N, CA, C and O atoms as a MOPAC input file, in Angstrom:
PM7 MOZYME 1SCF
protein

 N      0.82600 1    -1.18900 1     0.00000 1
 C      0.00000 1     0.00000 1     0.00000 1
 C      0.87500 1     1.26000 1     0.00000 1
 O      0.45100 1     2.30700 1    -0.49000 1
 N      2.08000 1     1.16600 1     0.54100 1
 C      2.98000 1     2.32900 1     0.57800 1
 C      3.27700 1     2.84800 1    -0.83200 1
 O      3.31100 1     4.05700 1    -1.06200 1
 N      3.49100 1     1.93000 1    -1.76500 1
 C      3.79100 1     2.34200 1    -3.13300 1
 C      2.59800 1     3.06000 1    -3.75900 1
 O      2.77400 1     4.00300 1    -4.53100 1
 N      1.39500 1     2.61900 1    -3.43000 1
 C      0.22100 1     3.27300 1    -4.01000 1
 C     -0.00700 1     4.65700 1    -3.40000 1
 O     -0.56500 1     5.53600 1    -4.05700 1
 N      0.41000 1     4.85400 1    -2.17500 1
 C      0.31700 1     6.18400 1    -1.55900 1
 C      1.35900 1     7.11100 1    -2.18700 1
 O      1.08100 1     8.28600 1    -2.43000 1
 N      2.55800 1     6.58300 1    -2.45000 1
 C      3.57300 1     7.38600 1    -3.14300 1
 C      3.07800 1     7.75500 1    -4.53700 1
 O      3.27600 1     8.88200 1    -4.99100 1
 N      2.44300 1     6.81900 1    -5.20700 1
 C      1.88500 1     7.08600 1    -6.52800 1
 C      0.86900 1     8.22800 1    -6.44800 1
 O      0.85300 1     9.11200 1    -7.30500 1
 N      0.03400 1     8.20400 1    -5.43100 1
 C     -0.95900 1     9.27400 1    -5.26700 1
 C     -0.26900 1    10.63300 1    -5.14000 1
 O     -0.69600 1    11.61400 1    -5.74800 1
 N      0.79700 1    10.67900 1    -4.34800 1
 C      1.54500 1    11.93800 1    -4.20600 1
 C      2.11000 1    12.39300 1    -5.54700 1
 O      2.03500 1    13.57200 1    -5.89300 1
 N      2.67400 1    11.45400 1    -6.29600 1
 C      3.26900 1    11.79300 1    -7.59100 1
 C      2.21600 1    12.28700 1    -8.58600 1
 O      2.46500 1    13.21500 1    -9.35600 1
 N      1.04900 1    11.66500 1    -8.56200 1
 C     -0.02400 1    12.09100 1    -9.47200 1
 C     -0.53400 1    13.47300 1    -9.07200 1
 O     -0.81200 1    14.30200 1    -9.93800 1
 N     -0.65500 1    13.72300 1    -7.79200 1
 C     -1.08800 1    15.05300 1    -7.34600 1
 C     -0.07600 1    16.13300 1    -7.76100 1
 O     -0.46400 1    17.25000 1    -8.10300 1
 N      1.21100 1    15.79800 1    -7.73000 1
 C      2.23700 1    16.74300 1    -8.20300 1
 C      2.06700 1    17.00100 1    -9.70100 1
 O      2.20500 1    18.13200 1   -10.16700 1
 N      1.76600 1    15.94200 1   -10.44100 1
 C      1.53700 1    16.07700 1   -11.87200 1
 C      0.32900 1    16.97400 1   -12.13400 1
 O      0.37700 1    17.85700 1   -12.99000 1
 N     -0.73900 1    16.74600 1   -11.40300 1
 C     -1.97100 1    17.50900 1   -11.59700 1
 C     -1.72800 1    19.00900 1   -11.39400 1
 O     -2.33300 1    19.84000 1   -12.07200 1
 N     -0.84900 1    19.34000 1   -10.47000 1
 C     -0.54500 1    20.75300 1   -10.20700 1
 C      0.02500 1    21.47100 1   -11.43000 1
 O     -0.13500 1    22.68400 1   -11.56300 1
 N      0.68100 1    20.74200 1   -12.31600 1
 C      1.29000 1    21.39700 1   -13.47700 1
 C      0.49000 1    21.21100 1   -14.76800 1
 O      0.88900 1    21.71000 1   -15.82000 1
 N     -0.63700 1    20.49700 1   -14.69300 1
 C     -1.47700 1    20.37700 1   -15.88800 1
 C     -2.08500 1    21.74300 1   -16.21200 1
 O     -2.23900 1    22.58000 1   -15.32200 1
 N     -2.42500 1    21.96800 1   -17.46100 1
 C     -3.06500 1    23.23600 1   -17.81800 1
 C     -4.34900 1    23.44800 1   -16.99900 1
 O     -5.04800 1    22.49600 1   -16.65400 1
 N     -4.63200 1    24.70400 1   -16.70300 1
 C     -5.78800 1    25.03600 1   -15.86500 1
 C     -7.09500 1    24.49500 1   -16.42400 1
 O     -7.98500 1    24.12600 1   -15.65800 1
 N     -7.22600 1    24.44000 1   -17.73800 1
 C     -8.47300 1    23.94300 1   -18.32800 1
 C     -8.69700 1    22.45100 1   -18.06100 1
 O     -9.80400 1    21.94700 1   -18.24900 1
 N     -7.66100 1    21.75300 1   -17.62900 1
 C     -7.78900 1    20.33300 1   -17.28700 1
 C     -8.04900 1    20.10300 1   -15.80200 1
 O     -8.24400 1    18.96400 1   -15.38000 1
 N     -8.05200 1    21.15000 1   -15.02100 1
 C     -8.19400 1    21.00600 1   -13.57300 1
 C     -9.47700 1    20.28300 1   -13.15700 1
 O     -9.48700 1    19.58800 1   -12.14100 1
 N    -10.55400 1    20.43600 1   -13.92400 1
 C    -11.81800 1    19.83100 1   -13.51900 1
 C    -12.25800 1    18.70300 1   -14.43900 1
 O    -13.32400 1    18.12100 1   -14.23900 1
 N    -11.46800 1    18.39400 1   -15.42200 1
 C    -11.78800 1    17.29800 1   -16.32300 1
 C    -10.90800 1    16.10300 1   -16.02600 1
 O    -11.19000 1    15.29800 1   -15.13800 1
 N     -9.85200 1    16.01000 1   -16.78000 1
 C     -8.90300 1    14.90700 1   -16.65400 1
 C     -8.31500 1    14.82600 1   -15.24300 1
 O     -8.14500 1    13.73600 1   -14.69700 1
 N     -8.00900 1    15.97600 1   -14.66400 1
 C     -7.40300 1    16.00200 1   -13.32000 1
 C     -8.28600 1    15.33300 1   -12.27800 1
 O     -7.80600 1    14.55200 1   -11.45700 1
 N     -9.58000 1    15.64200 1   -12.31300 1
 C    -10.50000 1    15.05700 1   -11.32500 1
 C    -10.60200 1    13.54600 1   -11.50300 1
 O    -10.66400 1    12.80400 1   -10.52300 1
 N    -10.62000 1    13.09400 1   -12.74800 1
 C    -10.66500 1    11.65400 1   -13.01300 1
 C     -9.40300 1    10.97100 1   -12.48200 1
 O     -9.46600 1     9.88400 1   -11.90700 1
 N     -8.26400 1    11.62200 1   -12.68300 1
 C     -7.00100 1    11.06400 1   -12.21100 1
 C     -6.97500 1    11.00600 1   -10.69000 1
 O     -6.50200 1    10.02700 1   -10.11300 1
 N     -7.47700 1    12.04100 1   -10.04300 1
 C     -7.52200 1    12.04300 1    -8.57200 1
 C     -8.37400 1    10.88600 1    -8.06100 1
 O     -7.97000 1    10.15700 1    -7.15500 1
 N     -9.55500 1    10.72800 1    -8.64900 1
 C    -10.44500 1     9.64400 1    -8.19800 1
 C     -9.78400 1     8.28100 1    -8.38200 1
 O     -9.84100 1     7.43100 1    -7.49400 1
 N     -9.16100 1     8.08000 1    -9.53200 1
 C     -8.54300 1     6.77900 1    -9.82000 1
 C     -7.38300 1     6.49400 1    -8.87600 1
 O     -7.28400 1     5.39700 1    -8.32800 1
 N     -6.49800 1     7.48100 1    -8.68100 1
 C     -5.30100 1     7.23500 1    -7.86600 1
 C     -5.65500 1     7.05300 1    -6.39300 1
 O     -4.99800 1     6.27800 1    -5.69600 1
 N     -6.66700 1     7.74500 1    -5.91200 1
 C     -7.08800 1     7.59700 1    -4.51700 1
 C     -7.79400 1     6.25900 1    -4.31000 1
 O     -7.73700 1     5.67700 1    -3.22700 1
 N     -8.45000 1     5.78700 1    -5.34800 1
 C     -9.16800 1     4.51300 1    -5.26600 1
 C     -8.22800 1     3.32900 1    -5.04700 1
 O     -8.62400 1     2.33500 1    -4.43800 1
 N     -7.01000 1     3.41900 1    -5.52400 1
 C     -6.08700 1     2.28300 1    -5.43100 1
 C     -5.77000 1     1.93800 1    -3.96700 1
 O     -6.10800 1     0.83600 1    -3.53600 1
 N     -5.13900 1     2.82300 1    -3.18300 1
 C     -4.84800 1     2.45400 1    -1.79400 1
 C     -6.11000 1     2.32400 1    -0.94300 1
 O     -6.14100 1     1.54700 1     0.01100 1
 N     -7.14700 1     3.08300 1    -1.29000 1
 C     -8.38800 1     3.01500 1    -0.51500 1
 C     -9.03100 1     1.63400 1    -0.60800 1
 O     -9.48500 1     1.08600 1     0.39700 1
 N     -9.06900 1     1.07500 1    -1.81500 1
 C     -9.66400 1    -0.24900 1    -1.98700 1
 C     -8.79100 1    -1.35400 1    -1.41800 1
 O     -9.30600 1    -2.36000 1    -0.92800 1
 N     -7.49000 1    -1.18200 1    -1.47500 1
 C     -6.59500 1    -2.16400 1    -0.85200 1
 C     -6.85800 1    -2.17900 1     0.66200 1
 O     -6.99100 1    -3.24200 1     1.26700 1
 N     -6.92900 1    -0.99500 1     1.25500 1
 C     -7.15200 1    -0.90200 1     2.70200 1
 C     -8.52300 1    -1.43900 1     3.08500 1
 O     -8.65400 1    -2.18300 1     4.05700 1
 N     -9.53700 1    -1.06400 1     2.32600 1
 C    -10.88600 1    -1.53400 1     2.65900 1
 C    -10.98400 1    -3.04800 1     2.51600 1
 O    -11.58200 1    -3.71800 1     3.35800 1
 N    -10.40200 1    -3.58000 1     1.46000 1
 C    -10.44200 1    -5.02800 1     1.26200 1
 C     -9.71000 1    -5.78300 1     2.36300 1
 O    -10.16300 1    -6.83600 1     2.81000 1
 N     -8.57200 1    -5.23800 1     2.79800 1
 C     -7.79600 1    -5.88900 1     3.85900 1
 C     -8.56900 1    -5.93000 1     5.16900 1
 O     -8.35000 1    -6.81300 1     5.99900 1
 N     -9.46300 1    -4.98300 1     5.35000 1
 C    -10.23500 1    -4.91900 1     6.59900 1
 C    -11.48200 1    -5.80600 1     6.55900 1
 O    -12.16500 1    -5.94700 1     7.57400 1
 N    -11.78100 1    -6.39100 1     5.43200 1
 C    -12.96600 1    -7.24700 1     5.31000 1
 C    -12.75300 1    -8.57600 1     6.02000 1
 O    -11.62900 1    -8.96300 1     6.33800 1
 N    -13.85200 1    -9.25500 1     6.25500 1
 C    -13.80300 1   -10.49200 1     7.04200 1
 C    -13.28800 1   -11.70000 1     6.26500 1
 O    -12.77700 1   -12.65100 1     6.85700 1
 N    -13.42100 1   -11.66300 1     4.95400 1
 C    -12.99900 1   -12.84700 1     4.20400 1
 C    -11.98600 1   -12.49200 1     3.12300 1
 O    -11.92600 1   -11.36200 1     2.63700 1
 N    -11.20500 1   -13.48600 1     2.77000 1
 C    -10.22500 1   -13.29700 1     1.70500 1
 C    -10.92000 1   -13.10700 1     0.35900 1
 O    -10.40800 1   -12.41400 1    -0.52000 1
 N    -12.08400 1   -13.72300 1     0.20600 1
 C    -12.84800 1   -13.57700 1    -1.03500 1
 C    -13.25400 1   -12.11000 1    -1.23200 1
 O    -13.17700 1   -11.58200 1    -2.34100 1
 N    -13.68200 1   -11.46900 1    -0.15900 1
 C    -14.02700 1   -10.04400 1    -0.24800 1
 C    -12.78800 1    -9.20400 1    -0.54000 1
 O    -12.84600 1    -8.25200 1    -1.31900 1
 N    -11.67700 1    -9.55600 1     0.08100 1
 C    -10.42400 1    -8.84400 1    -0.15000 1
 C    -10.06700 1    -8.89200 1    -1.62700 1
 O     -9.66700 1    -7.88300 1    -2.20600 1
 N    -10.21300 1   -10.06800 1    -2.24100 1
 C     -9.92100 1   -10.23300 1    -3.66900 1
 C    -10.80400 1    -9.30000 1    -4.50100 1
 O    -10.33700 1    -8.67900 1    -5.45500 1
 N    -12.07100 1    -9.20900 1    -4.13300 1
 C    -12.99800 1    -8.34000 1    -4.87200 1
 C    -12.50800 1    -6.88400 1    -4.84300 1
 O    -12.51700 1    -6.20600 1    -5.87100 1
 N    -12.08700 1    -6.41100 1    -3.67800 1
 C    -11.58900 1    -5.04100 1    -3.55600 1
 C    -10.25000 1    -4.85700 1    -4.27800 1
 O     -9.96600 1    -3.78000 1    -4.80300 1
 N     -9.43800 1    -5.90300 1    -4.30000 1
 C     -8.18200 1    -5.82300 1    -5.04100 1
 C     -8.43200 1    -5.68000 1    -6.54200 1
 O     -7.70400 1    -4.96800 1    -7.23400 1
 N     -9.46500 1    -6.36000 1    -7.04000 1
 C     -9.81700 1    -6.19600 1    -8.45200 1
 C    -10.27400 1    -4.76500 1    -8.74300 1
 O     -9.99000 1    -4.22800 1    -9.81400 1
 N    -10.97100 1    -4.15800 1    -7.80900 1
 C    -11.38600 1    -2.76300 1    -7.97900 1
 C    -10.14400 1    -1.86700 1    -8.01900 1
 O    -10.04700 1    -0.97700 1    -8.86400 1
 N     -9.19900 1    -2.10100 1    -7.11000 1
 C     -7.95100 1    -1.32600 1    -7.09700 1
 C     -7.19100 1    -1.51300 1    -8.41000 1
 O     -6.64300 1    -0.55500 1    -8.95500 1
 N     -7.16100 1    -2.73200 1    -8.91100 1
 C     -6.48600 1    -3.02300 1   -10.18000 1
 C     -7.17500 1    -2.28800 1   -11.32900 1
 O     -6.50600 1    -1.75700 1   -12.21500 1
 N     -8.48800 1    -2.25500 1   -11.31900 1
 C     -9.23500 1    -1.51300 1   -12.33700 1
 C     -8.91300 1    -0.02800 1   -12.28700 1
 O     -8.76300 1     0.61700 1   -13.32500 1
 N     -8.80600 1     0.51200 1   -11.07800 1
 C     -8.45600 1     1.92800 1   -10.92400 1
 C     -7.04700 1     2.20800 1   -11.43100 1
 O     -6.79300 1     3.25700 1   -12.02500 1
 N     -6.13400 1     1.27600 1   -11.19900 1
 C     -4.76000 1     1.43000 1   -11.71000 1
 C     -4.77200 1     1.46000 1   -13.23800 1
 O     -4.07100 1     2.26500 1   -13.85200 1
 N     -5.56500 1     0.58700 1   -13.84600 1
 C     -5.65700 1     0.56900 1   -15.31200 1
 C     -6.30200 1     1.84800 1   -15.83700 1
 O     -5.89800 1     2.37600 1   -16.87300 1
 N     -7.29700 1     2.33500 1   -15.12100 1
 C     -7.94400 1     3.59200 1   -15.49400 1
 C     -6.92200 1     4.73900 1   -15.44500 1
 O     -6.84200 1     5.54700 1   -16.37000 1
 N     -6.15700 1     4.79800 1   -14.37400 1
 C     -5.14100 1     5.83800 1   -14.22600 1
 C     -4.08900 1     5.73800 1   -15.32900 1
 O     -3.66100 1     6.75600 1   -15.87300 1
 N     -3.67400 1     4.52900 1   -15.65600 1
 C     -2.68800 1     4.34200 1   -16.71600 1
 C     -3.21500 1     4.90500 1   -18.03700 1
 O     -2.46900 1     5.53000 1   -18.79000 1
 N     -4.48400 1     4.68700 1   -18.31100 1
 C     -5.10500 1     5.22200 1   -19.52500 1
 C     -5.11400 1     6.75000 1   -19.50400 1
 O     -4.85600 1     7.39400 1   -20.52100 1
 N     -5.40700 1     7.31400 1   -18.35300 1
 C     -5.43100 1     8.77200 1   -18.22700 1
 C     -4.03500 1     9.37300 1   -18.41500 1
 O     -3.88900 1    10.44800 1   -18.99500 1
 N     -3.02700 1     8.68100 1   -17.92800 1
 C     -1.65100 1     9.13500 1   -18.14200 1
 C     -1.30800 1     9.05100 1   -19.63200 1
 O     -0.64500 1     9.93500 1   -20.17500 1
 N     -1.75600 1     8.00200 1   -20.27000 1
 C     -1.52200 1     7.85400 1   -21.71200 1
 C     -2.20800 1     8.99500 1   -22.47400 1
 O     -1.65500 1     9.50700 1   -23.44800 1
 N     -3.39400 1     9.39100 1   -22.04000 1
 C     -4.09600 1    10.52600 1   -22.65400 1
 C     -3.26500 1    11.79600 1   -22.49100 1
 O     -3.14900 1    12.59000 1   -23.42500 1
 N     -2.68900 1    11.98500 1   -21.30900 1
 C     -1.80200 1    13.14500 1   -21.09400 1
 C     -0.65600 1    13.13900 1   -22.09300 1
 O     -0.28800 1    14.17800 1   -22.64200 1
 N     -0.09600 1    11.95800 1   -22.32200 1
 C      0.99100 1    11.85600 1   -23.29500 1
 C      0.51100 1    12.26600 1   -24.68900 1
 O      1.18300 1    13.01900 1   -25.39300 1
 N     -0.65200 1    11.76200 1   -25.07000 1
 C     -1.18900 1    12.03800 1   -26.40000 1
 C     -1.54000 1    13.51500 1   -26.57800 1
 O     -1.39900 1    14.05700 1   -27.67500 1
 N     -1.99300 1    14.16500 1   -25.51100 1
 C     -2.34100 1    15.58000 1   -25.58200 1
 C     -1.10500 1    16.46800 1   -25.59400 1
 O     -1.17800 1    17.64900 1   -25.93400 1
 N      0.03300 1    15.88400 1   -25.21900 1
 C      1.32900 1    16.56100 1   -25.31600 1
 C      1.33000 1    17.95200 1   -24.65800 1
 O      1.70500 1    18.94400 1   -25.28200 1
 N      0.90900 1    18.00400 1   -23.40300 1
 C      0.89900 1    19.26800 1   -22.67500 1
 C      2.31800 1    19.80700 1   -22.55700 1
 O      3.23800 1    19.07300 1   -22.19800 1
 N      2.49200 1    21.07000 1   -22.85500 1
 C      3.81600 1    21.69200 1   -22.80800 1
 C      4.38500 1    21.75800 1   -21.39200 1
 O      5.60100 1    21.73300 1   -21.20300 1
 N      3.50400 1    21.84100 1   -20.40700 1
 C      3.95200 1    21.97200 1   -19.01500 1
 C      4.38800 1    20.64900 1   -18.38900 1
 O      4.94200 1    20.63400 1   -17.29000 1
 N      4.14000 1    19.54500 1   -19.08200 1
 C      4.39300 1    18.21900 1   -18.51100 1
 C      5.59100 1    17.55800 1   -19.18300 1
 O      5.67100 1    17.47700 1   -20.40900 1
 N      6.51000 1    17.09100 1   -18.36100 1
 C      7.69300 1    16.38200 1   -18.82900 1
 C      7.32400 1    14.93000 1   -19.11100 1
 O      6.75700 1    14.25900 1   -18.24900 1
 N      7.63400 1    14.44600 1   -20.29000 1
 C      7.29400 1    13.06600 1   -20.64600 1
 C      7.97700 1    12.05700 1   -19.72800 1
 O      7.44400 1    10.96900 1   -19.50700 1
 N      9.14500 1    12.40000 1   -19.19100 1
 C      9.82000 1    11.50500 1   -18.23800 1
 C      8.98200 1    11.31800 1   -16.98000 1
 O      8.93600 1    10.22500 1   -16.41400 1
 N      8.32200 1    12.38700 1   -16.54500 1
 C      7.45000 1    12.30200 1   -15.37300 1
 C      6.28400 1    11.35100 1   -15.64900 1
 O      5.92300 1    10.54600 1   -14.79100 1
 N      5.70700 1    11.44100 1   -16.82500 1
 C      4.60400 1    10.54800 1   -17.19400 1
 C      5.07900 1     9.10300 1   -17.27500 1
 O      4.39200 1     8.19400 1   -16.81000 1
 N      6.25200 1     8.88800 1   -17.86500 1
 C      6.80800 1     7.53300 1   -17.96900 1
 C      7.08300 1     6.94800 1   -16.58800 1
 O      6.82400 1     5.77000 1   -16.34200 1
 N      7.60500 1     7.77400 1   -15.69400 1
 C      7.90400 1     7.31300 1   -14.33900 1
 C      6.61200 1     6.91000 1   -13.61400 1
 O      6.58800 1     5.90700 1   -12.90000 1
 N      5.55600 1     7.68100 1   -13.79500 1
 C      4.26700 1     7.35000 1   -13.16900 1
 C      3.72500 1     6.05100 1   -13.75400 1
 O      3.19800 1     5.21100 1   -13.02500 1
 N      3.85200 1     5.88600 1   -15.05700 1
 C      3.37900 1     4.63500 1   -15.66300 1
 C      4.18000 1     3.43100 1   -15.17700 1
 O      3.62800 1     2.33900 1   -15.03800 1
 N      5.45300 1     3.61400 1   -14.92200 1
 C      6.27000 1     2.53600 1   -14.35500 1
 C      5.77900 1     2.19100 1   -12.95100 1
 O      5.68100 1     1.01600 1   -12.59500 1
 N      5.47300 1     3.20200 1   -12.16500 1
 C      4.92700 1     2.96200 1   -10.82100 1
 C      3.60200 1     2.20500 1   -10.90200 1
 O      3.36900 1     1.25900 1   -10.15000 1
 N      2.74200 1     2.63200 1   -11.82000 1
 C      1.44200 1     1.96800 1   -11.98500 1
 C      1.64200 1     0.50400 1   -12.34900 1
 O      0.96700 1    -0.37000 1   -11.80500 1
 N      2.56300 1     0.23500 1   -13.26100 1
 C      2.84100 1    -1.13700 1   -13.68200 1
 C      3.31900 1    -1.98900 1   -12.50700 1
 O      2.86400 1    -3.11900 1   -12.33000 1
 N      4.22800 1    -1.44900 1   -11.71300 1
 C      4.74700 1    -2.16500 1   -10.54100 1
 C      3.62600 1    -2.47400 1    -9.55500 1
 O      3.51000 1    -3.59800 1    -9.06700 1
 N      2.81100 1    -1.47900 1    -9.26800 1
 C      1.70700 1    -1.65300 1    -8.31400 1
 C      0.69600 1    -2.66300 1    -8.85400 1
 O      0.20900 1    -3.51200 1    -8.10800 1
 N      0.38000 1    -2.57700 1   -10.13400 1
 C     -0.57000 1    -3.51900 1   -10.74500 1
 C     -0.07600 1    -4.95100 1   -10.62800 1
 O     -0.84900 1    -5.85700 1   -10.31600 1
 N      1.21600 1    -5.15500 1   -10.88000 1
 C      1.79200 1    -6.49700 1   -10.75600 1
 C      1.72000 1    -6.99400 1    -9.31700 1
 O      1.45300 1    -8.17100 1    -9.07300 1
 N      1.95900 1    -6.10100 1    -8.37100 1
 C      1.89000 1    -6.48600 1    -6.95800 1
 C      0.46100 1    -6.85800 1    -6.56800 1
 O      0.23700 1    -7.85400 1    -5.87900 1
 N     -0.49700 1    -6.05500 1    -7.01100 1
 C     -1.91000 1    -6.34200 1    -6.70600 1
 C     -2.31200 1    -7.66900 1    -7.32800 1
 O     -2.94800 1    -8.49500 1    -6.67400 1
 N     -1.94700 1    -7.87900 1    -8.58800 1
 C     -2.31700 1    -9.11500 1    -9.25600 1
 C     -1.67300 1   -10.32600 1    -8.58100 1
 O     -2.30500 1   -11.37300 1    -8.44400 1
 N     -0.43600 1   -10.18400 1    -8.16800 1
 C      0.23100 1   -11.26600 1    -7.44100 1
 C     -0.48400 1   -11.59000 1    -6.13900 1
 O     -0.62900 1   -12.75900 1    -5.78100 1
 N     -0.92800 1   -10.56600 1    -5.43600 1
 C     -1.68000 1   -10.77600 1    -4.19800 1
 C     -3.01200 1   -11.45500 1    -4.47600 1
 O     -3.43900 1   -12.33200 1    -3.72400 1
 N     -3.66400 1   -11.04800 1    -5.55600 1
 C     -4.92600 1   -11.69400 1    -5.94700 1
 C     -4.70800 1   -13.18200 1    -6.18000 1
 O     -5.45600 1   -14.01000 1    -5.66000 1
 N     -3.68900 1   -13.52400 1    -6.95600 1
 C     -3.42000 1   -14.93900 1    -7.24800 1
 C     -3.11200 1   -15.71800 1    -5.97800 1
 O     -3.58500 1   -16.84100 1    -5.80400 1
 N     -2.32500 1   -15.12700 1    -5.09600 1
 C     -1.97800 1   -15.76900 1    -3.82600 1
 C     -3.23200 1   -16.02100 1    -2.98600 1
 O     -3.42400 1   -17.11400 1    -2.45400 1
 N     -4.07200 1   -15.00500 1    -2.87400 1
 C     -5.30100 1   -15.15700 1    -2.08500 1
 C     -6.24300 1   -16.17800 1    -2.70400 1
 O     -6.87200 1   -16.95300 1    -1.98300 1
 N     -6.34900 1   -16.19100 1    -4.02200 1
 C     -7.22100 1   -17.16100 1    -4.69200 1
 C     -6.74700 1   -18.58600 1    -4.43700 1
 O     -7.56200 1   -19.48900 1    -4.24700 1
 N     -5.42200 1   -18.79300 1    -4.43200 1
 C     -4.88200 1   -20.11700 1    -4.12900 1
 C     -5.27000 1   -20.53500 1    -2.71200 1
 O     -5.67000 1   -21.67500 1    -2.47500 1
 N     -5.14500 1   -19.60500 1    -1.78400 1
 C     -5.48800 1   -19.90600 1    -0.37600 1
 C     -6.96800 1   -20.16700 1    -0.21200 1
 O     -7.35100 1   -21.00400 1     0.60600 1
 N     -7.79900 1   -19.49200 1    -0.94800 1
 C     -9.24800 1   -19.68900 1    -0.87600 1
 C     -9.61600 1   -21.09200 1    -1.33000 1
 O    -10.49000 1   -21.73200 1    -0.74500 1
 N     -8.94700 1   -21.56800 1    -2.37500 1
 C     -9.25400 1   -22.89600 1    -2.94900 1
 C     -8.82900 1   -24.02500 1    -2.01900 1
 O     -9.35800 1   -25.13200 1    -2.11900 1
 N     -7.89200 1   -23.77100 1    -1.12600 1
 C     -7.38200 1   -24.84900 1    -0.25600 1
 C     -8.35500 1   -25.22500 1     0.81300 1
 O     -8.07300 1   -26.11100 1     1.62000 1

């Protein structure tokens, strides 16, 4: 969950430099997606069953994919204020977190079947 909180900080830093006209469009979508990742991990971990935890992890994974798409849109829009290295670094973080979430899902599913 620590990595997803760092990702949230990095995305919020990115949002600060997006053009003002994006503050309530793309920016708001990115905020919702990035906050959803650690929030769903935490909520799922607090649930009574591993099956419920898996469900929340899938939601977090979906939010990570949504955020990755939004970052890709930023790349395509080629905002002058945004460094492409910053976008690439965020996408690398998203990829790492997604792999970790998916690995946890697989681990929990194995334990559920036992």
